[in-house]
N, C-alpha and C positions, 0 to 999 in steps of 0.2 A: 157223135150221134147226130144223125140228120133226120128231121121230121118234116114230111111233105104233106101239106094240106091240099085237098081237092078244091080248086078255085071255082069250078062251075056250079058248085053247090051253094055258093054265096052264104056260108055259115056266118052267124053273128060272131063278133069277137070273142064273146064268152064261150060259145059252143066250140069254136076253133081251138081255143086255149085248152078246153077240157079234152078234146080229141087228141091233141098233141101230148097232153099229160098222160093219157091212156097209153099211147104208143111208147113213151119214155119208160113207163112202169113195166110194160110188157117186155120191152127189149132188155131192161135191167134184170128182170126175173129170168129171162132166157139166158142171159150172159152168166148168171150165177150157176146155172146147170151146165152150160156149154164150154165156157172158157173163163175160168176164175181169174187167170193171169191177166187177160185182156180187160176184164171188169175192174180189177184192182188198179191197173195202170190208168184207166179212164177215171176212176174215182180219185186217185192221187193227183191227176193232172187238172182237176177242177170240174169234172163232169161236163165238158163242152157239149153244147147242143146248138144246132143251127135249124131255124124254122124256114122252110121254103114253101113255094106255092107253084103248082102246075095246074093248068086249067082242066085237063080231062083225065078220066080214069085210064084211058089208053096210054097217055104220056107216063102216068105213074106206073102202069104195068111194064112199060118199056124200061124204066129205071130199075124196077124190081128185078127184071130178067138180067140186066147188066150187073147189078149188085150180086145176084146169086152166082153168076159166072165168075165173079171176082172173089167169091167166098165170104161175102159180107152178110151177116145175119139180117133178115128182114122180118117185119111183122105188119099186118094190116089191122086197122081198127075198123070194126063194123059196128055201126050205131044200133042201139036198141030200139030206136024209133019212137021215143016218148015225146020228142019236142019238134025238131025242125026238118027231119028227113025220115023217109020210110025205114022200117026195120031192115037190118042187113046191109044198108048202104055203106059202101067203103068210103070213109071220110079222110083217112090219114094213112100214110105209109111211113114206117120207121125203119131206119137202117143203122146198124152198129150195135154197141159202140165199137168203133174201129178207128185206127189211126187216120189222121188227116191225109197223109200221103196215099192211103188206100181209098178214101172216100172222094177226094177232090177230082180224080179223073172221071168219076161218074156224076157227081153233083156240083162240082165247082162252078159251073157256068149257069146253073139254074137260078131263077129269080128269088130273092128274099121274100118272105111273107110280109 
């Protein structure tokens, strides 16, 4: 599972952590319905999660398009707007859970959060 935080928003560490957690939960719930086998494999292998950072929404949308073409599940976290950003702001993009060999060609060179 890869979780990408939108850097240009300059979220506080706590806010970023919560956004990443939202993405992980959404991806897990989606995997329960979409591919139980992939979910079970991911759970049995330790629930690997990688947190990355891209500066702009445009960069994140590009990654989303590449992931979708590769058949990788994606999810956006849009903030409710109660604290640091306006309602509906896309704060985090989640991908997976998928095998490392599938994710790495798309996210392997992106900077860690």
